[in-house]
Backbone as XML, in Angstrom:
<?xml version="1.0"?>
<chain id="A" units="angstrom">
  <residue number="1" name="MET">
    <atom name="N" x="4.391" y="-12.431" z="-7.933"/>
    <atom name="CA" x="3.839" y="-11.146" z="-7.561"/>
    <atom name="C" x="4.141" y="-10.910" z="-6.086"/>
  </residue>
  <residue number="2" name="LEU">
    <atom name="N" x="4.429" y="-9.667" z="-5.763"/>
    <atom name="CA" x="4.664" y="-9.290" z="-4.372"/>
    <atom name="C" x="3.580" y="-8.318" z="-3.937"/>
  </residue>
  <residue number="3" name="ASP">
    <atom name="N" x="2.997" y="-8.599" z="-2.785"/>
    <atom name="CA" x="1.916" y="-7.791" z="-2.238"/>
    <atom name="C" x="2.446" y="-7.062" z="-1.009"/>
  </residue>
  <residue number="4" name="VAL">
    <atom name="N" x="2.382" y="-5.742" z="-1.039"/>
    <atom name="CA" x="2.895" y="-4.919" z="0.055"/>
    <atom name="C" x="1.720" y="-4.246" z="0.756"/>
  </residue>
  <residue number="5" name="THR">
    <atom name="N" x="1.687" y="-4.355" z="2.075"/>
    <atom name="CA" x="0.667" y="-3.684" z="2.871"/>
    <atom name="C" x="1.365" y="-2.895" z="3.975"/>
  </residue>
  <residue number="6" name="ILE">
    <atom name="N" x="1.050" y="-1.612" z="4.049"/>
    <atom name="CA" x="1.566" y="-0.760" z="5.123"/>
    <atom name="C" x="0.346" y="-0.200" z="5.850"/>
  </residue>
  <residue number="7" name="THR">
    <atom name="N" x="0.160" y="-0.626" z="7.092"/>
    <atom name="CA" x="-0.975" y="-0.184" z="7.892"/>
    <atom name="C" x="-0.491" y="0.870" z="8.878"/>
  </residue>
  <residue number="8" name="MET">
    <atom name="N" x="-1.149" y="2.029" z="8.838"/>
    <atom name="CA" x="-0.712" y="3.180" z="9.626"/>
    <atom name="C" x="-1.803" y="3.634" z="10.581"/>
  </residue>
  <residue number="9" name="ASN">
    <atom name="N" x="-1.395" y="4.004" z="11.782"/>
    <atom name="CA" x="-2.286" y="4.650" z="12.736"/>
    <atom name="C" x="-1.962" y="6.139" z="12.663"/>
  </residue>
  <residue number="10" name="VAL">
    <atom name="N" x="-2.836" y="6.905" z="12.009"/>
    <atom name="CA" x="-2.568" y="8.315" z="11.734"/>
    <atom name="C" x="-3.301" y="9.188" z="12.751"/>
  </residue>
  <residue number="11" name="PRO">
    <atom name="N" x="-2.551" y="9.967" z="13.543"/>
    <atom name="CA" x="-3.201" y="10.865" z="14.503"/>
    <atom name="C" x="-4.122" y="11.853" z="13.779"/>
  </residue>
  <residue number="12" name="ARG">
    <atom name="N" x="-5.222" y="12.198" z="14.419"/>
    <atom name="CA" x="-6.223" y="13.094" z="13.829"/>
    <atom name="C" x="-5.595" y="14.367" z="13.265"/>
  </residue>
  <residue number="13" name="GLU">
    <atom name="N" x="-4.662" y="14.958" z="13.975"/>
    <atom name="CA" x="-4.073" y="16.235" z="13.543"/>
    <atom name="C" x="-3.141" y="16.084" z="12.337"/>
  </residue>
  <residue number="14" name="LYS">
    <atom name="N" x="-2.792" y="14.855" z="11.972"/>
    <atom name="CA" x="-1.896" y="14.612" z="10.828"/>
    <atom name="C" x="-2.634" y="14.066" z="9.601"/>
  </residue>
  <residue number="15" name="ARG">
    <atom name="N" x="-3.921" y="13.758" z="9.737"/>
    <atom name="CA" x="-4.660" y="13.092" z="8.655"/>
    <atom name="C" x="-4.666" y="13.882" z="7.353"/>
  </residue>
  <residue number="16" name="LYS">
    <atom name="N" x="-4.964" y="15.163" z="7.428"/>
    <atom name="CA" x="-5.045" y="15.973" z="6.209"/>
    <atom name="C" x="-3.707" y="15.972" z="5.478"/>
  </residue>
  <residue number="17" name="GLU">
    <atom name="N" x="-2.631" y="16.183" z="6.207"/>
    <atom name="CA" x="-1.293" y="16.208" z="5.607"/>
    <atom name="C" x="-0.936" y="14.852" z="4.986"/>
  </residue>
  <residue number="18" name="VAL">
    <atom name="N" x="-1.235" y="13.784" z="5.702"/>
    <atom name="CA" x="-0.935" y="12.442" z="5.193"/>
    <atom name="C" x="-1.747" y="12.162" z="3.930"/>
  </residue>
  <residue number="19" name="LEU">
    <atom name="N" x="-3.045" y="12.438" z="3.958"/>
    <atom name="CA" x="-3.899" y="12.188" z="2.794"/>
    <atom name="C" x="-3.459" y="12.996" z="1.578"/>
  </residue>
  <residue number="20" name="GLN">
    <atom name="N" x="-3.152" y="14.268" z="1.774"/>
    <atom name="CA" x="-2.721" y="15.110" z="0.653"/>
    <atom name="C" x="-1.436" y="14.582" z="0.035"/>
  </residue>
  <residue number="21" name="THR">
    <atom name="N" x="-0.503" y="14.178" z="0.865"/>
    <atom name="CA" x="0.777" y="13.675" z="0.364"/>
    <atom name="C" x="0.594" y="12.365" z="-0.390"/>
  </residue>
  <residue number="22" name="VAL">
    <atom name="N" x="-0.182" y="11.457" z="0.178"/>
    <atom name="CA" x="-0.395" y="10.163" z="-0.474"/>
    <atom name="C" x="-1.110" y="10.348" z="-1.811"/>
  </residue>
  <residue number="23" name="LYS">
    <atom name="N" x="-2.089" y="11.244" z="-1.878"/>
    <atom name="CA" x="-2.796" y="11.496" z="-3.142"/>
    <atom name="C" x="-1.829" y="11.926" z="-4.235"/>
  </residue>
  <residue number="24" name="VAL">
    <atom name="N" x="-0.815" y="12.697" z="-3.871"/>
    <atom name="CA" x="0.159" y="13.192" z="-4.849"/>
    <atom name="C" x="1.030" y="12.063" z="-5.400"/>
  </residue>
  <residue number="25" name="ILE">
    <atom name="N" x="1.379" y="11.076" z="-4.575"/>
    <atom name="CA" x="2.315" y="10.038" z="-5.033"/>
    <atom name="C" x="1.644" y="8.807" z="-5.639"/>
  </residue>
  <residue number="26" name="LEU">
    <atom name="N" x="0.333" y="8.636" z="-5.457"/>
    <atom name="CA" x="-0.333" y="7.436" z="-5.983"/>
    <atom name="C" x="-0.152" y="7.297" z="-7.492"/>
  </residue>
  <residue number="27" name="GLY">
    <atom name="N" x="-0.430" y="8.340" z="-8.250"/>
    <atom name="CA" x="-0.321" y="8.278" z="-9.709"/>
    <atom name="C" x="1.081" y="7.936" z="-10.182"/>
  </residue>
  <residue number="28" name="PRO">
    <atom name="N" x="2.102" y="8.669" z="-9.710"/>
    <atom name="CA" x="3.467" y="8.339" z="-10.122"/>
    <atom name="C" x="3.893" y="6.919" z="-9.746"/>
  </residue>
  <residue number="29" name="ILE">
    <atom name="N" x="3.470" y="6.429" z="-8.586"/>
    <atom name="CA" x="3.807" y="5.051" z="-8.213"/>
    <atom name="C" x="3.139" y="4.078" z="-9.179"/>
  </residue>
  <residue number="30" name="ARG">
    <atom name="N" x="1.879" y="4.319" z="-9.514"/>
    <atom name="CA" x="1.152" y="3.429" z="-10.432"/>
    <atom name="C" x="1.813" y="3.356" z="-11.803"/>
  </residue>
  <residue number="31" name="ARG">
    <atom name="N" x="2.534" y="4.409" z="-12.181"/>
    <atom name="CA" x="3.194" y="4.426" z="-13.492"/>
    <atom name="C" x="4.593" y="3.810" z="-13.466"/>
  </residue>
  <residue number="32" name="GLN">
    <atom name="N" x="5.078" y="3.429" z="-12.291"/>
    <atom name="CA" x="6.396" y="2.808" z="-12.214"/>
    <atom name="C" x="6.364" y="1.426" z="-12.866"/>
  </residue>
  <residue number="33" name="ARG">
    <atom name="N" x="7.492" y="1.082" z="-13.478"/>
    <atom name="CA" x="7.613" y="-0.234" z="-14.114"/>
    <atom name="C" x="7.353" y="-1.333" z="-13.081"/>
  </residue>
  <residue number="34" name="GLY">
    <atom name="N" x="6.475" y="-2.249" z="-13.435"/>
    <atom name="CA" x="6.201" y="-3.398" z="-12.581"/>
    <atom name="C" x="5.080" y="-3.219" z="-11.583"/>
  </residue>
  <residue number="35" name="CYS">
    <atom name="N" x="4.531" y="-2.014" z="-11.475"/>
    <atom name="CA" x="3.435" y="-1.799" z="-10.523"/>
    <atom name="C" x="2.146" y="-2.378" z="-11.094"/>
  </residue>
  <residue number="36" name="ILE">
    <atom name="N" x="1.545" y="-3.279" z="-10.361"/>
    <atom name="CA" x="0.270" y="-3.874" z="-10.750"/>
    <atom name="C" x="-0.878" y="-3.077" z="-10.138"/>
  </residue>
  <residue number="37" name="ARG">
    <atom name="N" x="-0.677" y="-2.640" z="-8.881"/>
    <atom name="CA" x="-1.738" y="-1.947" z="-8.150"/>
    <atom name="C" x="-1.113" y="-1.079" z="-7.060"/>
  </residue>
  <residue number="38" name="CYS">
    <atom name="N" x="-1.720" y="0.063" z="-6.820"/>
    <atom name="CA" x="-1.320" y="0.924" z="-5.711"/>
    <atom name="C" x="-2.575" y="1.648" z="-5.233"/>
  </residue>
  <residue number="39" name="SER">
    <atom name="N" x="-2.976" y="1.399" z="-3.984"/>
    <atom name="CA" x="-4.219" y="1.964" z="-3.454"/>
    <atom name="C" x="-4.029" y="2.374" z="-2.003"/>
  </residue>
  <residue number="40" name="TYR">
    <atom name="N" x="-4.935" y="3.236" z="-1.547"/>
    <atom name="CA" x="-4.902" y="3.728" z="-0.182"/>
    <atom name="C" x="-6.309" y="3.624" z="0.385"/>
  </residue>
  <residue number="41" name="TYR">
    <atom name="N" x="-6.451" y="3.017" z="1.561"/>
    <atom name="CA" x="-7.762" y="2.752" z="2.131"/>
    <atom name="C" x="-7.869" y="3.297" z="3.551"/>
  </residue>
  <residue number="42" name="LEU">
    <atom name="N" x="-9.102" y="3.619" z="3.941"/>
    <atom name="CA" x="-9.425" y="4.046" z="5.294"/>
    <atom name="C" x="-10.260" y="2.944" z="5.940"/>
  </residue>
  <residue number="43" name="ASP">
    <atom name="N" x="-9.925" y="2.563" z="7.155"/>
    <atom name="CA" x="-10.676" y="1.553" z="7.896"/>
    <atom name="C" x="-12.038" y="2.141" z="8.285"/>
  </residue>
  <residue number="44" name="VAL">
    <atom name="N" x="-13.124" y="1.491" z="7.898"/>
    <atom name="CA" x="-14.459" y="2.029" z="8.176"/>
    <atom name="C" x="-14.843" y="1.917" z="9.651"/>
  </residue>
  <residue number="45" name="GLU">
    <atom name="N" x="-14.136" y="1.100" z="10.415"/>
    <atom name="CA" x="-14.435" y="0.955" z="11.837"/>
    <atom name="C" x="-13.541" y="1.818" z="12.723"/>
  </residue>
  <residue number="46" name="ASP">
    <atom name="N" x="-12.416" y="2.266" z="12.187"/>
    <atom name="CA" x="-11.484" y="3.097" z="12.955"/>
    <atom name="C" x="-10.849" y="4.095" z="11.995"/>
  </residue>
  <residue number="47" name="ASP">
    <atom name="N" x="-11.332" y="5.336" z="12.012"/>
    <atom name="CA" x="-10.887" y="6.318" z="11.018"/>
    <atom name="C" x="-9.466" y="6.838" z="11.241"/>
  </residue>
  <residue number="48" name="SER">
    <atom name="N" x="-8.757" y="6.273" z="12.206"/>
    <atom name="CA" x="-7.342" y="6.624" z="12.366"/>
    <atom name="C" x="-6.434" y="5.603" z="11.662"/>
  </residue>
  <residue number="49" name="ILE">
    <atom name="N" x="-7.028" y="4.521" z="11.169"/>
    <atom name="CA" x="-6.250" y="3.468" z="10.511"/>
    <atom name="C" x="-6.334" y="3.629" z="8.998"/>
  </residue>
  <residue number="50" name="PHE">
    <atom name="N" x="-5.173" y="3.785" z="8.376"/>
    <atom name="CA" x="-5.051" y="3.894" z="6.931"/>
    <atom name="C" x="-4.203" y="2.726" z="6.444"/>
  </residue>
  <residue number="51" name="CYS">
    <atom name="N" x="-4.525" y="2.244" z="5.258"/>
    <atom name="CA" x="-3.822" y="1.095" z="4.701"/>
    <atom name="C" x="-3.345" y="1.425" z="3.291"/>
  </residue>
  <residue number="52" name="PHE">
    <atom name="N" x="-2.050" y="1.340" z="3.079"/>
    <atom name="CA" x="-1.428" y="1.582" z="1.777"/>
    <atom name="C" x="-1.113" y="0.220" z="1.188"/>
  </residue>
  <residue number="53" name="ARG">
    <atom name="N" x="-1.662" y="-0.091" z="-0.001"/>
    <atom name="CA" x="-1.487" y="-1.409" z="-0.625"/>
    <atom name="C" x="-0.848" y="-1.265" z="-1.991"/>
  </residue>
  <residue number="54" name="GLU">
    <atom name="N" x="0.114" y="-2.123" z="-2.255"/>
    <atom name="CA" x="0.775" y="-2.159" z="-3.557"/>
    <atom name="C" x="0.947" y="-3.616" z="-3.975"/>
  </residue>
  <residue number="55" name="ALA">
    <atom name="N" x="1.006" y="-3.839" z="-5.289"/>
    <atom name="CA" x="1.366" y="-5.151" z="-5.831"/>
    <atom name="C" x="2.389" y="-4.917" z="-6.934"/>
  </residue>
  <residue number="56" name="TRP">
    <atom name="N" x="3.454" y="-5.741" z="-6.930"/>
    <atom name="CA" x="4.565" y="-5.597" z="-7.879"/>
    <atom name="C" x="4.811" y="-6.917" z="-8.588"/>
  </residue>
  <residue number="57" name="ARG">
    <atom name="N" x="5.180" y="-6.839" z="-9.856"/>
    <atom name="CA" x="5.402" y="-8.041" z="-10.671"/>
    <atom name="C" x="6.588" y="-8.865" z="-10.167"/>
  </residue>
  <residue number="58" name="THR">
    <atom name="N" x="7.709" y="-8.197" z="-9.861"/>
    <atom name="CA" x="8.926" y="-8.919" z="-9.469"/>
    <atom name="C" x="9.573" y="-8.259" z="-8.261"/>
  </residue>
  <residue number="59" name="ARG">
    <atom name="N" x="10.473" y="-8.990" z="-7.623"/>
    <atom name="CA" x="11.247" y="-8.441" z="-6.502"/>
    <atom name="C" x="12.102" y="-7.268" z="-6.987"/>
  </residue>
  <residue number="60" name="GLU">
    <atom name="N" x="12.660" y="-7.378" z="-8.191"/>
    <atom name="CA" x="13.465" y="-6.281" z="-8.744"/>
    <atom name="C" x="12.621" y="-5.014" z="-8.895"/>
  </residue>
  <residue number="61" name="ASP">
    <atom name="N" x="11.393" y="-5.153" z="-9.392"/>
    <atom name="CA" x="10.501" y="-3.992" z="-9.518"/>
    <atom name="C" x="10.227" y="-3.375" z="-8.152"/>
  </residue>
  <residue number="62" name="LEU">
    <atom name="N" x="9.951" y="-4.218" z="-7.161"/>
    <atom name="CA" x="9.697" y="-3.713" z="-5.808"/>
    <atom name="C" x="10.939" y="-3.028" z="-5.256"/>
  </residue>
  <residue number="63" name="ASN">
    <atom name="N" x="12.103" y="-3.644" z="-5.411"/>
    <atom name="CA" x="13.333" y="-3.041" z="-4.897"/>
    <atom name="C" x="13.599" y="-1.685" z="-5.538"/>
  </residue>
  <residue number="64" name="ASN">
    <atom name="N" x="13.373" y="-1.578" z="-6.854"/>
    <atom name="CA" x="13.541" y="-0.289" z="-7.529"/>
    <atom name="C" x="12.587" y="0.746" z="-6.949"/>
  </residue>
  <residue number="65" name="HIS">
    <atom name="N" x="11.367" y="0.329" z="-6.673"/>
    <atom name="CA" x="10.381" y="1.226" z="-6.059"/>
    <atom name="C" x="10.835" y="1.665" z="-4.666"/>
  </residue>
  <residue number="66" name="LEU">
    <atom name="N" x="11.316" y="0.718" z="-3.864"/>
    <atom name="CA" x="11.742" y="1.049" z="-2.499"/>
    <atom name="C" x="12.907" y="2.037" z="-2.486"/>
  </residue>
  <residue number="67" name="ARG">
    <atom name="N" x="13.708" y="2.051" z="-3.566"/>
    <atom name="CA" x="14.824" y="3.000" z="-3.675"/>
    <atom name="C" x="14.404" y="4.324" z="-4.317"/>
  </residue>
  <residue number="68" name="SER">
    <atom name="N" x="13.172" y="4.415" z="-4.791"/>
    <atom name="CA" x="12.729" y="5.579" z="-5.565"/>
    <atom name="C" x="12.434" y="6.794" z="-4.684"/>
  </residue>
  <residue number="69" name="ASP">
    <atom name="N" x="12.443" y="7.959" z="-5.328"/>
    <atom name="CA" x="12.063" y="9.197" z="-4.642"/>
    <atom name="C" x="10.612" y="9.136" z="-4.178"/>
  </residue>
  <residue number="70" name="ARG">
    <atom name="N" x="9.762" y="8.482" z="-4.953"/>
    <atom name="CA" x="8.343" y="8.374" z="-4.593"/>
    <atom name="C" x="8.176" y="7.642" z="-3.260"/>
  </residue>
  <residue number="71" name="PHE">
    <atom name="N" x="8.917" y="6.550" z="-3.108"/>
    <atom name="CA" x="8.830" y="5.828" z="-1.842"/>
    <atom name="C" x="9.466" y="6.655" z="-0.728"/>
  </residue>
  <residue number="72" name="GLY">
    <atom name="N" x="10.474" y="7.444" z="-1.071"/>
    <atom name="CA" x="11.073" y="8.349" z="-0.091"/>
    <atom name="C" x="10.051" y="9.320" z="0.476"/>
  </residue>
  <residue number="73" name="VAL">
    <atom name="N" x="9.133" y="9.782" z="-0.375"/>
    <atom name="CA" x="8.057" y="10.661" z="0.092"/>
    <atom name="C" x="7.175" y="9.905" z="1.084"/>
  </residue>
  <residue number="74" name="LEU">
    <atom name="N" x="6.869" y="8.649" z="0.788"/>
    <atom name="CA" x="6.065" y="7.844" z="1.706"/>
    <atom name="C" x="6.797" y="7.638" z="3.032"/>
  </residue>
  <residue number="75" name="ILE">
    <atom name="N" x="8.099" y="7.424" z="2.979"/>
    <atom name="CA" x="8.891" y="7.303" z="4.213"/>
    <atom name="C" x="8.761" y="8.586" z="5.038"/>
  </residue>
  <residue number="76" name="GLY">
    <atom name="N" x="8.761" y="9.732" z="4.358"/>
    <atom name="CA" x="8.560" y="11.007" z="5.049"/>
    <atom name="C" x="7.213" y="11.060" z="5.749"/>
  </residue>
  <residue number="77" name="VAL">
    <atom name="N" x="6.179" y="10.552" z="5.093"/>
    <atom name="CA" x="4.844" y="10.494" z="5.702"/>
    <atom name="C" x="4.875" y="9.602" z="6.937"/>
  </residue>
  <residue number="78" name="LEU">
    <atom name="N" x="5.541" y="8.459" z="6.819"/>
    <atom name="CA" x="5.600" y="7.527" z="7.949"/>
    <atom name="C" x="6.300" y="8.144" z="9.152"/>
  </residue>
  <residue number="79" name="SER">
    <atom name="N" x="7.218" y="9.070" z="8.905"/>
    <atom name="CA" x="7.929" y="9.717" z="10.015"/>
    <atom name="C" x="7.011" y="10.646" z="10.814"/>
  </residue>
  <residue number="80" name="LEU">
    <atom name="N" x="5.848" y="10.999" z="10.268"/>
    <atom name="CA" x="4.884" y="11.845" z="10.979"/>
    <atom name="C" x="4.090" y="11.066" z="12.020"/>
  </residue>
  <residue number="81" name="LEU">
    <atom name="N" x="4.129" y="9.748" z="11.931"/>
    <atom name="CA" x="3.305" y="8.911" z="12.797"/>
    <atom name="C" x="3.944" y="8.724" z="14.162"/>
  </residue>
  <residue number="82" name="SER">
    <atom name="N" x="3.102" y="8.627" z="15.188"/>
    <atom name="CA" x="3.619" y="8.407" z="16.536"/>
    <atom name="C" x="3.826" y="6.922" z="16.825"/>
  </residue>
  <residue number="83" name="VAL">
    <atom name="N" x="3.176" y="6.058" z="16.046"/>
    <atom name="CA" x="3.307" y="4.608" z="16.189"/>
    <atom name="C" x="3.884" y="4.064" z="14.888"/>
  </residue>
  <residue number="84" name="GLU">
    <atom name="N" x="4.896" y="3.217" z="15.006"/>
    <atom name="CA" x="5.507" y="2.630" z="13.809"/>
    <atom name="C" x="4.464" y="1.825" z="13.033"/>
  </residue>
  <residue number="85" name="PRO">
    <atom name="N" x="4.425" y="1.985" z="11.710"/>
    <atom name="CA" x="3.431" y="1.260" z="10.920"/>
    <atom name="C" x="3.741" y="-0.235" z="10.859"/>
  </residue>
  <residue number="86" name="ASP">
    <atom name="N" x="2.705" y="-1.006" z="10.581"/>
    <atom name="CA" x="2.860" y="-2.440" z="10.360"/>
    <atom name="C" x="3.113" y="-2.638" z="8.871"/>
  </residue>
  <residue number="87" name="VAL">
    <atom name="N" x="4.229" y="-3.270" z="8.526"/>
    <atom name="CA" x="4.596" y="-3.491" z="7.125"/>
    <atom name="C" x="4.622" y="-4.989" z="6.854"/>
  </residue>
  <residue number="88" name="SER">
    <atom name="N" x="3.968" y="-5.387" z="5.764"/>
    <atom name="CA" x="3.936" y="-6.790" z="5.357"/>
    <atom name="C" x="4.238" y="-6.873" z="3.866"/>
  </residue>
  <residue number="89" name="ILE">
    <atom name="N" x="5.196" y="-7.738" z="3.502"/>
    <atom name="CA" x="5.512" y="-7.999" z="2.097"/>
    <atom name="C" x="5.336" y="-9.498" z="1.881"/>
  </residue>
  <residue number="90" name="ALA">
    <atom name="N" x="4.349" y="-9.842" z="1.061"/>
    <atom name="CA" x="4.032" y="-11.250" z="0.812"/>
    <atom name="C" x="4.327" y="-11.598" z="-0.638"/>
  </residue>
  <residue number="91" name="THR">
    <atom name="N" x="4.908" y="-12.770" z="-0.846"/>
    <atom name="CA" x="5.125" y="-13.281" z="-2.194"/>
    <atom name="C" x="3.951" y="-14.188" z="-2.534"/>
  </residue>
  <residue number="92" name="ILE">
    <atom name="N" x="3.251" y="-13.854" z="-3.608"/>
    <atom name="CA" x="2.062" y="-14.592" z="-4.029"/>
    <atom name="C" x="2.439" y="-15.479" z="-5.213"/>
  </residue>
  <residue number="93" name="SER">
    <atom name="N" x="2.285" y="-16.789" z="-5.059"/>
    <atom name="CA" x="2.658" y="-17.700" z="-6.146"/>
    <atom name="C" x="1.480" y="-18.036" z="-7.055"/>
  </residue>
  <residue number="94" name="SER">
    <atom name="N" x="0.264" y="-17.933" z="-6.529"/>
    <atom name="CA" x="-0.905" y="-18.167" z="-7.373"/>
    <atom name="C" x="-2.101" y="-17.438" z="-6.775"/>
  </residue>
  <residue number="95" name="THR">
    <atom name="N" x="-3.062" y="-17.132" z="-7.625"/>
    <atom name="CA" x="-4.287" y="-16.483" z="-7.173"/>
    <atom name="C" x="-5.477" y="-17.137" z="-7.863"/>
  </residue>
  <residue number="96" name="ALA">
    <atom name="N" x="-6.635" y="-16.978" z="-7.269"/>
    <atom name="CA" x="-7.875" y="-17.485" z="-7.854"/>
    <atom name="C" x="-8.937" y="-16.411" z="-7.685"/>
  </residue>
  <residue number="97" name="GLY">
    <atom name="N" x="-10.036" y="-16.569" z="-8.365"/>
    <atom name="CA" x="-11.088" y="-15.566" z="-8.324"/>
    <atom name="C" x="-12.416" y="-16.124" z="-7.866"/>
  </residue>
  <residue number="98" name="SER">
    <atom name="N" x="-13.479" y="-15.505" z="-8.367"/>
    <atom name="CA" x="-14.830" y="-15.858" z="-7.934"/>
    <atom name="C" x="-15.221" y="-17.290" z="-8.281"/>
  </residue>
  <residue number="99" name="GLU">
    <atom name="N" x="-14.491" y="-17.895" z="-9.206"/>
    <atom name="CA" x="-14.807" y="-19.288" z="-9.551"/>
    <atom name="C" x="-14.641" y="-20.208" z="-8.347"/>
  </residue>
  <residue number="100" name="VAL">
    <atom name="N" x="-13.732" y="-19.874" z="-7.442"/>
    <atom name="CA" x="-13.534" y="-20.683" z="-6.233"/>
    <atom name="C" x="-14.770" y="-20.592" z="-5.344"/>
  </residue>
  <residue number="101" name="ILE">
    <atom name="N" x="-15.280" y="-19.387" z="-5.157"/>
    <atom name="CA" x="-16.480" y="-19.199" z="-4.331"/>
    <atom name="C" x="-17.652" y="-19.961" z="-4.937"/>
  </residue>
  <residue number="102" name="LYS">
    <atom name="N" x="-17.831" y="-19.824" z="-6.244"/>
    <atom name="CA" x="-18.936" y="-20.514" z="-6.922"/>
    <atom name="C" x="-18.807" y="-22.023" z="-6.781"/>
  </residue>
  <residue number="103" name="ALA">
    <atom name="N" x="-17.599" y="-22.543" z="-6.919"/>
    <atom name="CA" x="-17.384" y="-23.987" z="-6.816"/>
    <atom name="C" x="-17.671" y="-24.492" z="-5.408"/>
  </residue>
  <residue number="104" name="VAL">
    <atom name="N" x="-17.241" y="-23.763" z="-4.400"/>
    <atom name="CA" x="-17.439" y="-24.184" z="-3.017"/>
    <atom name="C" x="-18.913" y="-24.107" z="-2.637"/>
  </residue>
  <residue number="105" name="ARG">
    <atom name="N" x="-19.618" y="-23.112" z="-3.138"/>
    <atom name="CA" x="-21.025" y="-22.920" z="-2.784"/>
    <atom name="C" x="-21.975" y="-23.745" z="-3.645"/>
  </residue>
  <residue number="106" name="ALA">
    <atom name="N" x="-21.437" y="-24.423" z="-4.643"/>
    <atom name="CA" x="-22.307" y="-25.213" z="-5.543"/>
    <atom name="C" x="-22.821" y="-26.462" z="-4.872"/>
  </residue>
</chain>
């Protein structure tokens, strides 16, 4: 699984435009082959920080997404920003859930 995080510092005057655009592309991205998750978050401590998160089954699925028109729309949104976004792509080999917390706290 590949986990993609794009953290953006969105100027106040661009927030409405960025939010409207992202809302339009979330559904189509979620329907792309290999998409596990696609979400958009606002930092509760700094309302200028937005975080776009995706998870993809394979590198091929992610690469197809990065070449897609949908991602092109996101690139257009990123061009509105005055500060380059922080982009992180992590390969996840295994995951665990609440059982780890329960085991450690037992």
